[in-house]
C-alpha positions as CSV (number, residue, x, y, z in Angstrom):
1,M,0.0,-0.2,0.1
2,D,1.5,3.5,-0.8
3,V,1.5,6.1,1.9
4,R,2.5,9.0,0.2
5,H,-0.2,11.7,-0.4
6,G,0.3,15.2,-1.3
7,S,0.2,17.4,-4.5
8,D,4.4,16.7,-5.1
9,V,3.7,13.2,-5.4
10,K,4.3,12.2,-9.1
11,P,3.4,8.9,-11.1
12,P,6.4,7.2,-12.2
13,R,7.1,8.0,-16.0
14,P,6.7,4.6,-18.1
15,A,10.1,2.9,-18.5
16,R,10.1,3.3,-22.4
17,W,10.1,7.2,-22.4
18,R,13.0,6.7,-19.7
19,R,14.9,4.6,-22.6
20,L,14.2,6.7,-25.5
21,A,16.0,9.4,-23.3
22,L,19.0,7.6,-22.3
23,L,19.3,6.9,-26.2
24,L,19.6,10.7,-26.7
25,L,23.5,10.4,-25.5
26,L,24.2,8.4,-28.1
27,I,23.8,11.8,-30.6
28,P,26.9,13.6,-29.0
29,F,28.7,10.4,-29.4
30,V,28.2,9.4,-33.0
31,G,28.7,13.6,-33.8
32,T,31.9,13.6,-32.6
33,L,33.5,10.4,-33.6
34,W,33.0,10.5,-36.6
35,V,35.4,11.9,-38.0
36,A,35.2,12.2,-41.8
37,S,32.3,15.1,-41.1
38,Y,33.9,17.2,-39.9
39,A,37.5,17.1,-40.7
40,S,38.2,20.1,-42.6
41,L,39.5,23.6,-42.0
42,T,36.4,25.9,-43.7
43,P,33.9,27.5,-42.8
44,R,36.0,29.1,-40.7
45,L,33.6,31.1,-37.8
46,W,36.0,34.5,-36.1
47,G,38.7,33.2,-37.7
48,I,38.5,29.8,-35.8
49,P,38.6,26.5,-38.1
50,F,35.5,24.6,-38.6
51,F,37.2,21.4,-37.0
52,Y,37.6,23.2,-33.6
53,W,34.3,25.3,-33.6
54,Y,32.4,22.1,-34.3
55,Q,33.4,20.4,-31.3
56,L,33.2,23.0,-29.2
57,L,29.8,23.3,-30.4
58,W,29.2,19.8,-29.5
59,I,30.2,20.3,-25.7
60,V,27.2,22.9,-25.3
61,I,24.9,20.2,-27.8
62,S,25.7,17.3,-25.3
63,A,25.5,19.6,-21.5
64,G,21.8,20.4,-23.2
65,I,21.3,16.4,-23.9
66,T,22.7,15.7,-20.3
67,I,20.1,18.2,-18.8
68,I,17.2,16.9,-21.2
69,V,17.9,13.2,-19.8
70,Y,18.5,14.3,-16.3
71,A,15.1,15.5,-16.2
72,V,13.2,13.0,-18.2
73,D,15.5,10.6,-15.4
74,R,14.4,12.7,-12.1
75,S,10.5,12.9,-13.3
């Protein structure tokens, strides 16, 4: 019997959504390990070669995806 009461108790999210959220973590993995897709110097962004700013962009994207996965897992 569940003795929890109150408005702050949420029903557990289905396991299917949790698995799908975890699959989101594969996106940065593939995006950074597929080197042939970004092994070039052009286009440049503020003088920075594509190779470098592409990887820096993945840091920001990975952080965003991690926050989404964490939020889904915690709910």
